[in-house]
Steps between C-alpha positions, in 0.01 A plus 500: 500500500639839399472746790711774344342844507441660161766750397451863596462713188622858522494791260848644554570869445776747571522840662855623460736219589246312712274212398151455636219255440124479503301180498405422141141434609470869604630640169261569213746631243819693434489797261738769384470831679216724381395855579401537864220743581560679833242430770456801729476427874622141457737349757867593455598163350230522229640671190165514323287270289530318167242355265564130440246360255230739618569452871633795703775368727705686766877504443723433801850646530692203642818701537321731742336208683832317542692819582727463197650798315246638256573554133317625195268252331669353194337378178658158566321465837217251546170499683405181679122488526412290801194442713469550874201382700348848451603621154743470214821704527765589245855492636778691323812285474828545316460165326285190527751219459259208469349211692717298734409172664656415832447233759333583829827379657671800337262751659531625857189662652562869571418457871797263531740735320401825666178516704288804421641543149236704319360393162722190482352151500824308465855487368598265216858381538645423159850415379538848349356696793184585689156602379263676741147369445243770564148478636283724282223519757738681739632758251247760609431585862139521615520881485644487146227253396229728638650811335536318168143369523380858550687653206420208267128526578493878462725501193 
């Protein structure tokens, strides 16, 4: 009887020199950067909104969320459109590298690496380095969710 857990599938992306991952099941698509319409009164980490196939989706500035140095948006950047429990979000990333499969033995839960680590679900340990696996449902605080709900409904 095979009791091996199925592989964990991650969409791997970069911000600067760092690699991050999201569970493939949470990701709807990856698209090239498009014009972002500013959204007045949105939380600080929301750059604005984009139209993806007729759906207006808030765009999250991951560099600001992760406290990384900010830079101008580049035409080579990507948007990862992913779904949280509440809504779809578009995340600006430098590059979406692709899908990676790793064993659950290669992933340490975040609470075992550093308790209280915000936004991180786990850390994948690979031969060529680490990938921080993020929990989309924790990207926005309750206050940010409420503020975003308000501006999206009024907009």
